[in-house]
C-alpha positions as CSV (number, residue, x, y, z in Angstrom):
1,X,-36.8,98.5,2.1
2,X,-34.5,100.1,-0.5
3,X,-32.3,103.1,0.3
4,X,-34.3,105.3,-2.1
5,X,-37.6,104.5,-0.3
6,X,-36.0,105.1,3.1
7,X,-34.8,108.4,1.9
8,X,-38.2,109.3,0.6
9,X,-39.9,108.4,3.9
10,X,-37.4,110.5,5.8
11,X,-38.1,113.5,3.6
12,X,-41.8,113.1,4.0
13,X,-41.4,112.8,7.8
14,X,-39.3,116.0,7.9
15,X,-41.8,117.8,5.6
16,X,-44.7,116.7,7.9
17,X,-43.2,118.4,10.9
18,X,-44.1,122.1,10.7
19,X,-43.3,125.2,12.7
20,X,-45.1,128.6,12.8
21,X,-42.8,131.6,12.6
22,X,-44.8,134.8,12.4
23,X,-47.3,134.3,9.6
24,X,-45.0,131.7,8.0
25,X,-45.6,128.0,8.4
26,X,-42.3,126.2,7.8
27,X,-41.6,122.5,7.7
28,X,-38.6,121.0,9.3
29,X,-37.4,120.0,5.8
30,X,-37.4,123.7,4.8
31,X,-35.4,124.6,7.9
32,X,-32.9,121.9,7.0
33,X,-32.6,123.2,3.4
34,X,-32.1,126.7,4.7
35,X,-29.3,125.4,7.0
36,X,-27.6,123.7,4.1
37,X,-27.9,126.8,1.9
38,X,-26.5,128.9,4.7
39,X,-23.5,126.6,5.1
40,X,-22.8,126.8,1.4
41,X,-23.1,130.6,1.5
42,X,-20.6,130.8,4.3
43,X,-18.1,128.7,2.2
44,X,-18.8,130.9,-0.8
45,X,-18.2,134.1,1.2
46,X,-15.0,132.7,2.7
47,X,-13.4,131.7,-0.6
48,X,-14.6,134.9,-2.4
49,X,-13.1,136.9,0.4
50,X,-9.7,135.2,0.0
51,X,-9.9,135.6,-3.8
52,X,-10.6,139.3,-3.5
53,X,-7.9,139.9,-1.0
54,X,-5.2,137.9,-2.6
55,X,-5.8,138.5,-6.3
56,X,-8.7,140.5,-7.7
57,X,-8.2,143.7,-5.6
58,X,-4.4,143.5,-5.3
59,X,-3.9,145.6,-8.5
60,X,-6.7,148.0,-7.8
61,X,-6.1,148.8,-4.1
62,X,-2.5,149.1,-3.0
63,X,-3.2,149.7,0.7
64,X,-3.5,146.2,2.3
65,X,-5.9,147.3,5.1
66,X,-8.3,149.1,2.7
67,X,-8.2,146.0,0.4
68,X,-9.2,143.8,3.3
69,X,-12.2,146.0,4.3
70,X,-13.4,146.3,0.7
71,X,-13.1,142.5,0.3
72,X,-15.1,141.9,3.5
73,X,-17.9,144.3,2.6
74,X,-18.3,142.9,-0.9
75,X,-18.2,139.2,0.1
76,X,-20.5,139.7,3.1
77,X,-23.0,141.9,1.1
78,X,-23.1,139.3,-1.7
79,X,-23.6,136.5,0.9
80,X,-26.5,138.4,2.6
81,X,-28.2,139.1,-0.8
82,X,-28.0,135.5,-1.9
83,X,-29.4,134.3,1.5
84,X,-32.4,136.7,1.2
85,X,-33.1,135.4,-2.3
86,X,-33.0,131.8,-1.0
87,X,-35.4,132.6,1.8
88,X,-37.8,134.1,-0.6
89,X,-37.5,131.1,-3.0
90,X,-38.4,128.7,-0.1
91,X,-41.6,130.6,0.5
92,X,-40.6,132.6,3.6
93,X,-42.5,135.9,3.8
94,X,-39.8,138.3,4.9
95,X,-42.2,141.2,5.6
96,X,-43.8,139.2,8.3
97,X,-40.5,138.7,10.0
98,X,-39.8,142.5,10.1
99,X,-41.2,143.0,13.6
100,X,-39.5,139.9,15.0
101,X,-36.3,140.9,13.2
102,X,-36.5,144.4,14.6
103,X,-36.8,143.1,18.1
104,X,-34.1,140.6,17.6
105,X,-31.8,143.2,16.0
106,X,-32.4,145.6,18.9
107,X,-31.2,142.9,21.4
108,X,-28.3,141.9,19.2
109,X,-27.4,145.6,18.8
110,X,-27.1,146.1,22.5
111,X,-24.9,143.0,22.8
112,X,-22.7,143.9,19.8
113,X,-22.4,147.7,20.3
114,X,-18.7,147.3,21.3
115,X,-18.1,145.3,18.1
116,X,-20.0,147.9,16.1
117,X,-17.9,150.7,17.6
118,X,-14.7,148.9,16.7
119,X,-16.0,148.3,13.1
120,X,-16.8,152.0,12.6
121,X,-13.5,153.0,14.2
122,X,-11.7,150.6,11.8
123,X,-13.5,152.2,8.8
124,X,-12.4,155.6,10.0
125,X,-8.8,154.6,10.4
126,X,-8.8,153.0,6.9
127,X,-10.4,156.1,5.3
128,X,-8.4,158.7,7.1
129,X,-5.2,156.6,6.9
130,X,-3.8,158.1,10.0
131,X,-2.4,154.7,10.9
132,X,-1.2,152.4,8.1
133,X,0.4,149.0,7.8
134,X,4.2,149.5,8.3
135,X,3.9,152.5,10.6
136,X,5.8,152.5,13.8
137,X,3.4,153.7,16.6
138,X,3.6,154.2,20.4
139,X,0.5,153.7,22.5
140,X,0.8,153.7,26.3
141,X,3.5,151.0,26.9
142,X,3.2,149.5,23.4
143,X,5.9,150.4,20.8
144,X,6.0,148.5,17.5
145,X,5.2,148.2,13.8
146,X,1.6,148.0,12.6
147,X,1.2,144.6,10.9
148,X,-2.5,144.6,10.2
149,X,-5.4,147.0,10.2
150,X,-8.8,145.1,10.1
151,X,-12.4,146.1,10.8
152,X,-12.1,145.1,14.4
153,X,-8.6,145.7,15.6
154,X,-5.0,146.7,14.8
155,X,-2.2,144.2,15.2
156,X,1.1,145.7,16.4
157,X,4.3,143.7,16.2
158,X,6.6,144.3,19.1
159,X,10.4,144.2,19.2
160,X,10.5,140.8,21.0
161,X,8.7,139.1,18.1
162,X,5.3,139.0,19.8
163,X,2.1,140.9,18.6
164,X,-0.5,142.9,20.4
165,X,-4.1,143.1,19.2
166,X,-5.5,146.6,20.0
167,X,-9.2,147.2,19.4
168,X,-9.8,150.0,16.9
169,X,-12.0,152.0,19.3
170,X,-9.2,152.1,21.9
171,X,-6.9,153.7,19.3
172,X,-9.5,156.2,18.2
173,X,-10.3,157.3,21.7
174,X,-6.7,157.7,23.0
175,X,-3.5,159.5,22.0
176,X,-1.3,157.5,19.6
177,X,2.2,158.6,18.5
178,X,2.8,157.7,14.9
179,X,6.5,158.1,14.0
180,X,5.8,157.6,10.3
181,X,3.0,160.0,9.8
182,X,4.1,162.6,7.1
183,X,7.7,162.4,8.3
184,X,10.8,161.4,6.4
185,X,13.3,161.8,9.3
186,X,13.1,161.3,13.0
187,X,15.2,162.8,15.8
188,X,16.9,160.7,18.4
189,X,18.0,162.3,21.7
190,X,20.9,161.1,23.8
191,X,21.7,162.9,27.1
192,X,25.3,163.1,28.2
193,X,26.9,164.5,31.4
194,X,30.5,165.5,31.7
195,X,32.6,166.6,34.7
196,X,32.9,170.3,35.7
197,X,36.0,171.9,34.3
198,X,35.6,170.2,30.9
199,X,35.8,172.5,27.8
200,X,32.2,172.6,26.4
201,X,33.6,173.2,22.9
202,X,35.7,170.1,23.1
203,X,32.6,168.2,24.3
204,X,30.6,169.5,21.4
205,X,33.3,168.5,18.9
206,X,33.6,165.0,20.4
207,X,29.8,164.4,20.4
208,X,29.5,165.5,16.8
209,X,32.4,163.4,15.7
210,X,30.8,160.4,17.5
211,X,27.6,161.0,15.6
212,X,29.1,161.3,12.2
213,X,31.1,158.1,12.5
214,X,27.7,156.3,12.3
215,X,26.5,155.7,8.8
216,X,22.8,155.7,9.9
217,X,23.0,159.3,11.1
218,X,21.8,161.7,8.4
219,X,23.9,164.7,7.4
220,X,20.8,166.7,6.7
221,X,19.4,167.8,9.1
222,X,22.8,168.1,10.8
223,X,23.4,166.7,14.2
224,X,23.2,169.2,17.1
225,X,24.6,169.4,20.6
226,X,22.5,171.2,23.1
227,X,24.0,172.5,26.4
228,X,21.0,171.7,28.7
229,X,22.1,172.8,32.2
230,X,24.6,173.1,35.0
231,X,23.7,170.0,36.9
232,X,24.4,169.1,40.5
233,X,27.5,167.1,39.6
234,X,27.9,167.5,35.8
235,X,27.5,169.7,32.8
236,X,24.5,168.2,31.0
237,X,24.4,168.1,27.2
238,X,22.0,166.5,24.7
239,X,23.1,165.0,21.4
240,X,20.4,165.3,18.7
241,X,20.7,163.2,15.6
242,X,18.3,162.5,12.8
243,X,17.8,159.1,11.1
244,X,15.5,157.9,8.3
245,X,12.0,157.1,9.5
246,X,12.4,153.4,8.4
247,X,15.0,153.0,11.2
248,X,12.9,154.1,14.1
249,X,12.3,150.5,15.1
250,X,16.1,150.2,15.6
251,X,16.3,153.1,18.0
252,X,17.8,151.0,20.9
253,X,20.5,149.6,18.7
254,X,21.4,153.0,17.2
255,X,21.6,154.7,20.6
256,X,23.7,151.8,21.9
257,X,26.2,152.2,19.1
258,X,26.3,155.9,19.7
259,X,27.0,155.4,23.4
260,X,29.9,153.1,22.5
261,X,31.3,155.7,20.1
262,X,31.0,158.5,22.7
263,X,32.7,156.5,25.4
264,X,35.5,155.7,23.0
265,X,36.1,159.3,21.9
266,X,35.7,160.6,25.4
267,X,38.5,158.4,26.6
268,X,40.7,159.6,23.7
269,X,40.0,163.3,24.6
270,X,40.3,162.7,28.4
271,X,36.6,163.7,28.9
272,X,35.2,162.3,32.2
273,X,31.6,161.3,32.8
274,X,31.1,161.9,36.5
275,X,28.8,160.1,38.9
276,X,26.8,161.8,41.7
277,X,28.8,162.2,44.9
278,X,27.9,163.4,48.4
279,X,30.2,164.0,51.3
280,X,29.1,163.4,54.9
281,X,30.8,165.5,57.7
282,X,30.5,164.4,61.3
283,X,30.4,167.3,63.7
284,X,31.4,165.2,66.8
285,X,33.1,162.0,65.5
286,X,34.5,161.2,69.0
287,X,30.9,161.0,70.4
288,X,30.0,158.0,68.3
289,X,33.5,156.4,68.4
290,X,32.5,154.2,71.3
291,X,29.7,152.7,69.3
292,X,31.9,151.5,66.5
293,X,32.9,147.8,67.1
294,X,35.5,146.8,64.5
295,X,35.6,143.3,65.9
296,X,31.9,142.8,65.0
297,X,32.4,143.5,61.3
298,X,32.4,140.3,59.4
299,X,35.6,139.6,57.4
300,X,35.1,139.1,53.7
301,X,35.2,135.5,52.5
302,X,38.4,134.3,51.0
303,X,38.6,134.4,47.2
304,X,37.7,131.2,45.5
305,X,39.6,129.8,42.5
306,X,37.8,130.1,39.2
307,X,38.6,129.3,35.6
308,X,40.3,132.2,33.8
309,X,38.0,134.3,31.7
310,X,38.7,134.7,28.0
311,X,38.8,138.3,26.8
312,X,37.6,138.3,23.2
313,X,38.8,141.9,22.7
314,X,42.3,141.1,23.9
315,X,42.5,138.0,21.8
316,X,41.4,139.9,18.7
317,X,43.8,142.7,19.3
318,X,46.7,140.2,19.8
319,X,46.0,138.7,16.3
320,X,48.3,140.0,13.7
321,X,45.5,140.6,11.2
322,X,43.3,142.5,13.6
323,X,45.7,144.2,16.0
324,X,45.5,147.4,13.9
325,X,41.8,147.8,14.6
326,X,40.7,150.3,17.2
327,X,38.3,149.6,20.1
328,X,35.2,150.4,18.2
329,X,36.1,148.1,15.3
330,X,37.0,145.3,17.7
331,X,33.6,145.8,19.3
332,X,31.9,145.5,16.0
333,X,33.6,142.2,15.4
334,X,32.5,140.9,18.8
335,X,29.0,142.1,18.2
336,X,28.4,140.2,15.0
337,X,29.8,137.0,16.4
338,X,28.0,134.1,18.0
339,X,28.8,131.1,20.2
340,X,29.0,127.5,18.9
341,X,29.2,124.3,21.0
342,X,31.0,121.2,19.9
343,X,30.7,117.7,21.5
344,X,33.7,115.5,22.0
345,X,34.8,114.1,18.6
346,X,32.6,116.4,16.6
347,X,34.3,117.6,13.4
348,X,34.1,121.4,12.8
349,X,35.3,121.3,9.2
350,X,37.4,119.2,6.8
351,X,40.4,120.3,4.8
352,X,39.6,121.7,1.4
353,X,36.2,123.0,2.8
354,X,35.4,126.6,1.9
355,X,36.7,129.1,4.5
356,X,33.5,130.8,5.6
357,X,34.2,131.7,9.3
358,X,36.9,132.3,11.8
359,X,37.0,130.9,15.4
360,X,38.2,131.6,18.9
361,X,38.3,128.8,21.5
362,X,36.5,129.9,24.6
363,X,36.7,126.6,26.5
364,X,37.7,123.1,25.8
365,X,40.2,122.2,23.0
366,X,40.2,121.3,19.3
367,X,42.7,119.3,17.3
368,X,44.0,120.4,13.9
369,X,45.0,117.5,11.7
370,X,45.4,116.5,8.1
371,X,43.3,113.6,6.8
372,X,45.5,113.0,3.7
373,X,48.6,112.5,5.8
374,X,46.9,111.1,8.9
375,X,48.9,113.6,11.0
376,X,48.0,115.8,14.0
377,X,49.3,119.3,13.4
378,X,48.3,121.1,16.6
379,X,46.0,121.2,19.6
380,X,44.4,124.5,20.3
381,X,43.1,125.4,23.8
382,X,41.2,128.5,25.3
383,X,42.3,131.7,23.7
384,X,43.4,130.1,20.4
385,X,42.5,131.8,17.2
386,X,42.1,130.1,13.7
387,X,40.5,130.6,10.3
388,X,40.7,134.4,10.0
389,X,42.6,134.5,6.7
390,X,40.4,131.8,5.1
391,X,37.3,133.9,5.8
392,X,38.8,137.2,4.6
393,X,40.2,135.8,1.3
394,X,38.0,132.9,0.7
395,X,40.8,130.4,1.0
396,X,40.0,126.6,1.2
397,X,40.8,125.0,4.6
398,X,44.3,123.5,4.7
399,X,43.5,121.2,7.5
400,X,40.6,119.5,9.4
401,X,39.5,120.5,12.9
402,X,37.6,118.5,15.5
403,X,36.8,118.8,19.2
404,X,38.8,116.5,21.5
405,X,36.5,117.4,24.4
406,X,33.4,119.5,25.0
407,X,34.3,122.8,23.4
408,X,32.8,126.3,23.2
409,X,33.8,128.5,20.3
410,X,33.3,132.1,19.4
411,X,32.6,132.3,15.6
412,X,32.2,135.1,13.1
413,X,30.6,133.8,9.9
414,X,30.6,135.0,6.3
415,X,27.1,136.7,6.1
416,X,27.7,138.8,9.2
417,X,31.3,139.7,8.2
418,X,30.0,140.6,4.7
419,X,27.3,142.9,6.2
420,X,29.9,144.6,8.4
421,X,32.2,145.3,5.5
422,X,29.3,146.6,3.3
423,X,27.9,148.9,5.9
424,X,31.2,150.3,7.3
425,X,33.8,151.7,4.9
426,X,36.1,152.6,7.8
427,X,36.1,148.9,8.9
428,X,36.9,147.8,5.4
429,X,39.8,150.2,5.2
430,X,41.1,149.0,8.6
431,X,41.0,145.4,7.4
432,X,43.0,146.3,4.2
433,X,45.5,148.2,6.3
434,X,45.9,145.2,8.6
435,X,46.4,142.8,5.7
436,X,49.0,145.2,4.1
437,X,51.4,144.3,7.0
438,X,51.7,140.7,5.7
439,X,52.2,141.1,2.0
440,X,54.6,138.1,1.8
441,X,52.0,135.7,3.2
442,X,49.3,137.2,1.0
443,X,51.5,136.7,-2.1
444,X,51.9,133.0,-1.1
445,X,48.1,132.6,-0.6
446,X,47.4,134.3,-4.0
447,X,49.8,131.8,-5.7
448,X,48.0,128.9,-4.1
449,X,44.6,130.2,-5.2
450,X,45.9,130.7,-8.8
451,X,47.4,127.2,-8.8
452,X,44.0,125.7,-7.8
453,X,42.1,127.9,-10.4
454,X,40.2,129.8,-7.7
455,X,41.0,133.3,-8.9
456,X,38.3,135.2,-10.8
457,X,39.1,136.9,-14.1
458,X,38.5,140.4,-12.7
459,X,40.8,140.3,-9.7
460,X,44.2,139.9,-11.3
461,X,46.6,142.7,-10.2
462,X,50.4,142.8,-10.1
463,X,50.2,144.9,-6.9
464,X,49.5,142.5,-4.0
465,X,47.4,145.1,-2.1
466,X,45.5,145.9,-5.3
467,X,44.7,142.2,-5.6
468,X,43.6,142.1,-1.9
469,X,41.1,145.0,-2.5
470,X,39.7,143.3,-5.6
471,X,39.5,140.0,-3.8
472,X,37.5,141.5,-0.9
473,X,35.3,143.4,-3.3
474,X,34.6,140.2,-5.3
475,X,34.0,137.9,-2.2
476,X,31.9,140.4,-0.2
477,X,30.1,142.2,-3.1
478,X,31.6,145.6,-2.2
479,X,31.5,148.6,-4.5
480,X,34.9,149.6,-5.9
């Protein structure tokens, strides 16, 4: 039997098996054809949906959520219309299926009423645009940016990188805080308590100074200090600052930086932050003296030897290029750094490599050597500092460095250092001031760069500090 005859027999067999559906008598072959057509329609709807979202509607509808809903409605409507035409072309009497479809639709409607409610809620959100993609919202314990608004749910991206899918009906039926809704600025509140006896005017001046040292704090509206109350153990104030609405997702970082600044300036102005205290007076101390058993009190365990801890701030302040930085600027350096581990024998960099980082040895040891001469120049242990000038002036490495045992380094790399210089003019000026104390060495480094042809045309300057400024502006893309 040939393949063609076998196929014809199979088709005849399928066509001979019939089913009665309402007033329609359908063969098994017709049902198979309808299934194939339905699969093709699903593929067509899927690819049409992607085409509408990604290309055809992109120029017409800017809002991503609205574009997705319109694409869904158009593709699904077209798919349904094509399916109805196919049913009619196969001889199915749709009018006879109305009663059966109505009963089936009633049952499905009961089961899908929650899905329908979410769909209607999603359309309402997209039409009213009370919540849009990119908005920062707070709902119960959820705080994050809206990443997607679909016909079923809203996807909220959290600070930790995860996402929460919230049904549309839940958002419609509950209170939602939208920090971006018709706002250009947002207020951050930072409560502060100071000791009794402190001059409130001095507190106000110090808090405002702390606020305006932060570049993210807006000048308009101006920051405010509110004297809240006379507390049980402190005078309680609130610092109000305004930031651009796009920074609301960075609220913890901004408040943290403000607290560092306040602590720094409070110490400078001898302003004390108190802690709650209570005093206990015994009316008859002799009556309970007999119950006190000093011999029963366990003695504290003897101290155990431990490896000395490395203080990054002390090491940075001891470095002759950074010792002019204040506490806040040292903290900024520490904050942008990261840790890097080296295994025994691992090479950190080779001589003549581009200087794109500086390092502090936390534990272990590294060896500084020259490959061309085959000579060891130094061995650096915990607390040692190297590579700072190479980073700041873009000087090639003059020696190679490798770990002679398992080593942990603190490293500040070029991208983070560049961002710090670009975002903080005070830090840039502090670095220039620190470099100005070593003009003889800077002149030597400039001559070496010129000899190697590593100076750009626009940074030539007879004044060494003028050259340093131009060099920093060139390397770190700073505005002059």
